BALOBA-1460 file (C-alpha; in Angstrom, 3 decimals):
// residues 236
<rec num="1" residu="m" x="63.679" y="144.270" z="144.897"/>
<rec num="2" residu="s" x="65.699" y="144.154" z="141.679"/>
<rec num="3" residu="e" x="65.861" y="141.050" z="139.529"/>
<rec num="4" residu="v" x="69.400" y="139.909" z="138.730"/>
<rec num="5" residu="i" x="68.962" y="137.536" z="135.803"/>
<rec num="6" residu="m" x="71.648" y="135.312" z="134.329"/>
<rec num="7" residu="i" x="71.143" y="134.327" z="130.691"/>
<rec num="8" residu="a" x="73.086" y="131.192" z="129.822"/>
<rec num="9" residu="s" x="73.241" y="128.394" z="127.274"/>
<rec num="10" residu="g" x="74.883" y="125.029" z="127.111"/>
<rec num="11" residu="k" x="75.818" y="125.357" z="123.447"/>
<rec num="12" residu="g" x="77.196" y="128.362" z="121.617"/>
<rec num="13" residu="g" x="75.387" y="129.788" z="118.618"/>
<rec num="14" residu="v" x="71.845" y="129.489" z="119.956"/>
<rec num="15" residu="g" x="71.318" y="133.266" z="120.025"/>
<rec num="16" residu="k" x="71.883" y="133.877" z="123.727"/>
<rec num="17" residu="t" x="73.290" y="137.385" z="123.253"/>
<rec num="18" residu="t" x="70.483" y="138.284" z="120.858"/>
<rec num="19" residu="v" x="67.944" y="137.030" z="123.396"/>
<rec num="20" residu="t" x="69.610" y="139.174" z="126.070"/>
<rec num="21" residu="a" x="69.325" y="142.254" z="123.858"/>
<rec num="22" residu="l" x="65.713" y="141.510" z="122.923"/>
<rec num="23" residu="l" x="64.636" y="140.934" z="126.523"/>
<rec num="24" residu="g" x="66.425" y="144.062" z="127.711"/>
<rec num="25" residu="s" x="64.758" y="146.174" z="125.034"/>
<rec num="26" residu="q" x="61.315" y="144.719" z="125.729"/>
<rec num="27" residu="l" x="61.593" y="145.143" z="129.498"/>
<rec num="28" residu="a" x="62.586" y="148.769" z="128.972"/>
<rec num="29" residu="r" x="59.516" y="149.282" z="126.770"/>
<rec num="30" residu="m" x="57.485" y="147.883" z="129.671"/>
<rec num="31" residu="d" x="58.766" y="150.726" z="131.899"/>
<rec num="32" residu="k" x="61.478" y="148.744" z="133.666"/>
<rec num="33" residu="t" x="64.869" y="150.340" z="134.222"/>
<rec num="34" residu="v" x="67.336" y="147.854" z="132.738"/>
<rec num="35" residu="v" x="71.113" y="147.470" z="132.649"/>
<rec num="36" residu="m" x="72.793" y="144.687" z="130.666"/>
<rec num="37" residu="l" x="76.221" y="143.277" z="131.559"/>
<rec num="38" residu="d" x="78.395" y="141.404" z="129.062"/>
<rec num="39" residu="t" x="80.438" y="138.819" z="130.978"/>
<rec num="40" residu="d" x="81.648" y="136.908" z="127.924"/>
<rec num="41" residu="f" x="85.214" y="138.050" z="128.534"/>
<rec num="42" residu="g" x="87.373" y="137.964" z="125.424"/>
<rec num="43" residu="l" x="84.403" y="137.526" z="123.102"/>
<rec num="44" residu="r" x="82.232" y="140.523" z="123.893"/>
<rec num="45" residu="n" x="79.597" y="141.337" z="121.300"/>
<rec num="46" residu="l" x="76.533" y="142.649" z="123.120"/>
<rec num="47" residu="d" x="77.738" y="146.162" z="122.272"/>
<rec num="48" residu="l" x="77.786" y="145.203" z="118.574"/>
<rec num="49" residu="y" x="74.080" y="144.362" z="118.683"/>
<rec num="50" residu="f" x="73.359" y="148.004" z="119.545"/>
<rec num="51" residu="q" x="76.256" y="149.399" z="117.432"/>
<rec num="52" residu="l" x="77.930" y="150.911" z="120.490"/>
<rec num="53" residu="q" x="81.473" y="149.661" z="119.873"/>
<rec num="54" residu="d" x="82.790" y="153.145" z="119.061"/>
<rec num="55" residu="r" x="81.407" y="154.594" z="122.303"/>
<rec num="56" residu="i" x="83.266" y="152.283" z="124.682"/>
<rec num="57" residu="v" x="85.746" y="154.023" z="126.980"/>
<rec num="58" residu="y" x="85.678" y="151.704" z="130.005"/>
<rec num="59" residu="n" x="84.379" y="148.155" z="130.249"/>
<rec num="60" residu="l" x="83.126" y="145.680" z="132.852"/>
<rec num="61" residu="v" x="86.623" y="144.501" z="133.767"/>
<rec num="62" residu="d" x="87.650" y="148.107" z="134.437"/>
<rec num="63" residu="v" x="84.710" y="148.406" z="136.839"/>
<rec num="64" residu="l" x="85.392" y="145.100" z="138.612"/>
<rec num="65" residu="c" x="89.091" y="145.927" z="138.994"/>
<rec num="66" residu="g" x="88.352" y="149.375" z="140.426"/>
<rec num="67" residu="t" x="89.835" y="151.291" z="137.485"/>
<rec num="68" residu="c" x="86.597" y="153.224" z="137.143"/>
<rec num="69" residu="s" x="83.097" y="153.393" z="138.626"/>
<rec num="70" residu="f" x="80.164" y="151.718" z="136.932"/>
<rec num="71" residu="q" x="78.811" y="155.191" z="136.173"/>
<rec num="72" residu="q" x="81.895" y="155.858" z="134.043"/>
<rec num="73" residu="a" x="81.576" y="152.600" z="132.122"/>
<rec num="74" residu="i" x="77.817" y="152.501" z="131.585"/>
<rec num="75" residu="i" x="76.522" y="153.409" z="128.116"/>
<rec num="76" residu="p" x="72.968" y="154.667" z="127.590"/>
<rec num="77" residu="i" x="71.199" y="152.861" z="124.765"/>
<rec num="78" residu="d" x="67.779" y="154.451" z="125.142"/>
<rec num="79" residu="e" x="67.650" y="157.000" z="127.929"/>
<rec num="80" residu="q" x="63.960" y="157.654" z="127.335"/>
<rec num="81" residu="h" x="63.207" y="154.007" z="128.097"/>
<rec num="82" residu="h" x="65.994" y="153.597" z="130.676"/>
<rec num="83" residu="l" x="68.042" y="150.933" z="128.853"/>
<rec num="84" residu="y" x="71.803" y="150.786" z="129.518"/>
<rec num="85" residu="l" x="74.824" y="148.578" z="128.876"/>
<rec num="86" residu="i" x="78.118" y="147.924" z="130.630"/>
<rec num="87" residu="p" x="80.194" y="146.384" z="127.827"/>
<rec num="88" residu="g" x="82.418" y="143.372" z="128.186"/>
<rec num="89" residu="s" x="86.165" y="143.184" z="127.840"/>
<rec num="90" residu="k" x="88.414" y="141.542" z="125.258"/>
<rec num="91" residu="d" x="90.637" y="140.285" z="128.063"/>
<rec num="92" residu="y" x="90.516" y="136.484" z="127.737"/>
<rec num="93" residu="h" x="92.502" y="136.017" z="130.941"/>
<rec num="94" residu="f" x="90.246" y="137.947" z="133.329"/>
<rec num="95" residu="r" x="88.898" y="135.751" z="136.120"/>
<rec num="96" residu="l" x="85.709" y="136.983" z="137.739"/>
<rec num="97" residu="t" x="85.394" y="136.837" z="141.518"/>
<rec num="98" residu="s" x="82.084" y="136.429" z="143.329"/>
<rec num="99" residu="e" x="82.822" y="139.219" z="145.805"/>
<rec num="100" residu="a" x="83.598" y="141.863" z="143.196"/>
<rec num="101" residu="f" x="80.508" y="140.884" z="141.249"/>
<rec num="102" residu="r" x="78.354" y="140.905" z="144.376"/>
<rec num="103" residu="i" x="79.422" y="144.466" z="145.182"/>
<rec num="104" residu="l" x="78.676" y="145.624" z="141.638"/>
<rec num="105" residu="t" x="75.230" y="144.026" z="141.481"/>
<rec num="106" residu="q" x="74.348" y="145.535" z="144.858"/>
<rec num="107" residu="q" x="75.214" y="148.972" z="143.494"/>
<rec num="108" residu="l" x="73.269" y="148.400" z="140.292"/>
<rec num="109" residu="s" x="70.237" y="147.049" z="142.150"/>
<rec num="110" residu="r" x="69.817" y="150.406" z="143.882"/>
<rec num="111" residu="q" x="69.365" y="152.110" z="140.491"/>
<rec num="112" residu="f" x="67.817" y="149.505" z="138.175"/>
<rec num="113" residu="d" x="64.772" y="147.248" z="138.259"/>
<rec num="114" residu="v" x="66.482" y="144.542" z="136.211"/>
<rec num="115" residu="v" x="70.119" y="143.513" z="135.785"/>
<rec num="116" residu="l" x="70.530" y="141.198" z="132.774"/>
<rec num="117" residu="i" x="73.786" y="139.225" z="132.611"/>
<rec num="118" residu="d" x="74.898" y="137.831" z="129.258"/>
<rec num="119" residu="t" x="77.260" y="134.923" z="129.986"/>
<rec num="120" residu="p" x="79.633" y="132.731" z="127.947"/>
<rec num="121" residu="a" x="78.402" y="129.544" z="126.324"/>
<rec num="122" residu="g" x="78.935" y="126.353" z="128.285"/>
<rec num="123" residu="i" x="79.624" y="125.911" z="131.988"/>
<rec num="124" residu="t" x="82.499" y="128.146" z="133.078"/>
<rec num="125" residu="h" x="84.138" y="129.714" z="136.106"/>
<rec num="126" residu="t" x="82.198" y="132.890" z="135.281"/>
<rec num="127" residu="h" x="78.890" y="131.097" z="135.867"/>
<rec num="128" residu="t" x="80.075" y="129.716" z="139.193"/>
<rec num="129" residu="a" x="81.097" y="133.214" z="140.322"/>
<rec num="130" residu="i" x="77.778" y="134.744" z="139.251"/>
<rec num="131" residu="l" x="75.411" y="132.183" z="140.783"/>
<rec num="132" residu="p" x="75.487" y="133.501" z="144.393"/>
<rec num="133" residu="v" x="73.984" y="136.858" z="143.376"/>
<rec num="134" residu="i" x="71.380" y="135.970" z="140.769"/>
<rec num="135" residu="t" x="67.650" y="135.807" z="141.383"/>
<rec num="136" residu="q" x="66.782" y="133.973" z="138.143"/>
<rec num="137" residu="a" x="68.623" y="131.682" z="135.739"/>
<rec num="138" residu="l" x="67.460" y="131.541" z="132.116"/>
<rec num="139" residu="v" x="68.730" y="128.846" z="129.774"/>
<rec num="140" residu="v" x="68.471" y="129.559" z="126.040"/>
<rec num="141" residu="t" x="68.325" y="126.630" z="123.632"/>
<rec num="142" residu="t" x="67.165" y="125.752" z="120.142"/>
<rec num="143" residu="m" x="65.427" y="122.575" z="119.023"/>
<rec num="144" residu="t" x="68.581" y="120.979" z="117.609"/>
<rec num="145" residu="e" x="69.846" y="117.793" z="119.239"/>
<rec num="146" residu="a" x="73.195" y="119.306" z="120.219"/>
<rec num="147" residu="a" x="71.627" y="122.416" z="121.764"/>
<rec num="148" residu="l" x="69.106" y="120.366" z="123.757"/>
<rec num="149" residu="s" x="71.813" y="118.008" z="124.995"/>
<rec num="150" residu="d" x="74.025" y="120.886" z="126.151"/>
<rec num="151" residu="g" x="70.977" y="122.650" z="127.586"/>
<rec num="152" residu="m" x="70.322" y="119.584" z="129.721"/>
<rec num="153" residu="a" x="73.873" y="119.793" z="131.055"/>
<rec num="154" residu="m" x="73.433" y="123.453" z="131.962"/>
<rec num="155" residu="c" x="70.129" y="122.754" z="133.723"/>
<rec num="156" residu="r" x="71.705" y="119.910" z="135.698"/>
<rec num="157" residu="f" x="74.541" y="122.238" z="136.687"/>
<rec num="158" residu="l" x="72.023" y="124.760" z="137.999"/>
<rec num="159" residu="h" x="70.134" y="122.063" z="139.903"/>
<rec num="160" residu="t" x="73.314" y="121.014" z="141.714"/>
<rec num="161" residu="r" x="73.521" y="124.632" z="142.925"/>
<rec num="162" residu="n" x="69.884" y="124.529" z="144.121"/>
<rec num="163" residu="l" x="68.724" y="126.836" z="141.337"/>
<rec num="164" residu="t" x="65.758" y="126.253" z="139.062"/>
<rec num="165" residu="a" x="66.353" y="126.789" z="135.355"/>
<rec num="166" residu="r" x="63.787" y="128.672" z="133.303"/>
<rec num="167" residu="c" x="63.985" y="127.725" z="129.626"/>
<rec num="168" residu="i" x="63.617" y="129.899" z="126.523"/>
<rec num="169" residu="f" x="63.460" y="128.221" z="123.112"/>
<rec num="170" residu="n" x="64.972" y="130.423" z="120.401"/>
<rec num="171" residu="q" x="64.844" y="130.397" z="116.581"/>
<rec num="172" residu="l" x="61.524" y="128.584" z="116.393"/>
<rec num="173" residu="e" x="59.813" y="127.936" z="113.082"/>
<rec num="174" residu="r" x="56.360" y="129.467" z="112.875"/>
<rec num="175" residu="p" x="53.903" y="126.667" z="113.725"/>
<rec num="176" residu="i" x="50.693" y="125.809" z="111.913"/>
<rec num="177" residu="f" x="49.022" y="125.221" z="115.271"/>
<rec num="178" residu="p" x="50.635" y="127.506" z="117.906"/>
<rec num="179" residu="s" x="48.958" y="125.769" z="120.844"/>
<rec num="180" residu="h" x="50.408" y="122.403" z="119.773"/>
<rec num="181" residu="q" x="53.902" y="123.859" z="119.610"/>
<rec num="182" residu="r" x="53.537" y="125.443" z="123.045"/>
<rec num="183" residu="e" x="52.402" y="122.146" z="124.556"/>
<rec num="184" residu="r" x="55.348" y="120.345" z="122.963"/>
<rec num="185" residu="l" x="57.851" y="122.930" z="124.224"/>
<rec num="186" residu="q" x="56.414" y="122.740" z="127.718"/>
<rec num="187" residu="e" x="56.760" y="118.956" z="127.663"/>
<rec num="188" residu="i" x="60.370" y="119.090" z="126.427"/>
<rec num="189" residu="s" x="61.262" y="121.728" z="128.996"/>
<rec num="190" residu="q" x="59.738" y="119.884" z="131.930"/>
<rec num="191" residu="e" x="60.536" y="116.264" z="131.070"/>
<rec num="192" residu="l" x="63.821" y="116.512" z="129.144"/>
<rec num="193" residu="l" x="65.471" y="119.632" z="130.521"/>
<rec num="194" residu="m" x="63.825" y="119.517" z="133.962"/>
<rec num="195" residu="a" x="63.279" y="123.266" z="133.642"/>
<rec num="196" residu="e" x="60.360" y="125.641" z="133.803"/>
<rec num="197" residu="y" x="59.081" y="126.613" z="130.357"/>
<rec num="198" residu="l" x="59.319" y="130.381" z="130.063"/>
<rec num="199" residu="g" x="58.520" y="130.879" z="126.386"/>
<rec num="200" residu="g" x="59.633" y="130.653" z="122.779"/>
<rec num="201" residu="i" x="61.056" y="133.209" z="120.354"/>
<rec num="202" residu="p" x="60.280" y="132.771" z="116.641"/>
<rec num="203" residu="m" x="62.833" y="132.870" z="113.861"/>
<rec num="204" residu="i" x="62.582" y="136.151" z="111.986"/>
<rec num="205" residu="k" x="63.190" y="136.165" z="108.249"/>
<rec num="206" residu="g" x="63.685" y="139.739" z="107.126"/>
<rec num="207" residu="h" x="61.414" y="142.443" z="108.522"/>
<rec num="208" residu="r" x="57.962" y="141.225" z="107.582"/>
<rec num="209" residu="s" x="55.359" y="142.964" z="109.702"/>
<rec num="210" residu="y" x="53.627" y="139.744" z="110.782"/>
<rec num="211" residu="d" x="56.885" y="138.159" z="111.932"/>
<rec num="212" residu="l" x="57.783" y="141.285" z="113.910"/>
<rec num="213" residu="f" x="54.323" y="141.322" z="115.462"/>
<rec num="214" residu="v" x="54.725" y="137.684" z="116.583"/>
<rec num="215" residu="l" x="58.219" y="138.437" z="117.919"/>
<rec num="216" residu="r" x="57.009" y="141.355" z="120.032"/>
<rec num="217" residu="g" x="54.118" y="139.292" z="121.365"/>
<rec num="218" residu="s" x="56.440" y="136.439" z="122.346"/>
<rec num="219" residu="l" x="58.866" y="138.790" z="124.069"/>
<rec num="220" residu="q" x="56.099" y="140.551" z="125.958"/>
<rec num="221" residu="q" x="54.787" y="137.232" z="127.295"/>
<rec num="222" residu="i" x="58.259" y="136.179" z="128.455"/>
<rec num="223" residu="c" x="59.007" y="139.540" z="130.052"/>
<rec num="224" residu="t" x="55.671" y="139.634" z="131.838"/>
<rec num="225" residu="r" x="56.514" y="136.318" z="133.469"/>
<rec num="226" residu="l" x="59.969" y="137.588" z="134.369"/>
<rec num="227" residu="s" x="58.903" y="140.893" z="135.856"/>
<rec num="228" residu="l" x="55.703" y="139.829" z="137.619"/>
<rec num="229" residu="c" x="56.685" y="136.455" z="139.062"/>
<rec num="230" residu="d" x="57.830" y="136.340" z="142.663"/>
<rec num="231" residu="s" x="59.135" y="132.782" z="142.420"/>
<rec num="232" residu="y" x="60.149" y="130.106" z="139.971"/>
<rec num="233" residu="l" x="56.746" y="128.468" z="140.360"/>
<rec num="234" residu="c" x="54.777" y="130.828" z="138.106"/>
<rec num="235" residu="t" x="52.789" y="129.027" z="135.463"/>
<rec num="236" residu="e" x="51.563" y="130.093" z="132.082"/>
């Protein structure tokens, strides 16, 4: 069964789209077939991460409105590793419907192991429309007070819909004692956010080999939990 994973955040600017791109790339390297959807209508930028903006002919709104098939809109990022993108639209006024999205995710689930959905910041109509079809809900936050406060709001929103949030902490400073940081993040996730701790992603400064090594290790741990867990109750 395919995983349909919503990636959300309470606050903007926490790196949610970057996290989506990183997780998609890592899952593909782990032999998963992955398609990413950009549902941040009006503010699409997942295509920019992969420098695909000049290759867009059709977008997600075109697919949902029946203007084209998803096969016409999908863009291969790395065909060798089976990583694809359906770009978002710059149409601010588009209003997603649950039924149209359900039909699309059913079609995509027949072809892909993982469907990653990059969503707008905050709690929006788009999130409400997406919730009926997702299998996992990831909440991205940083350690700033504003991001944690808004992350709490997003987790509460998910709880009211009987969904368990799984939390990813982004832009982390490299700790002196990694085990201490992990314990602290687990405590914050469980006690403050009321969410399952999924993992942390370090802040990368430049392209130093050690930082990249730590980044890949963190992503692999998160993706292993995503792809191998059958429920929200998996532990570290």
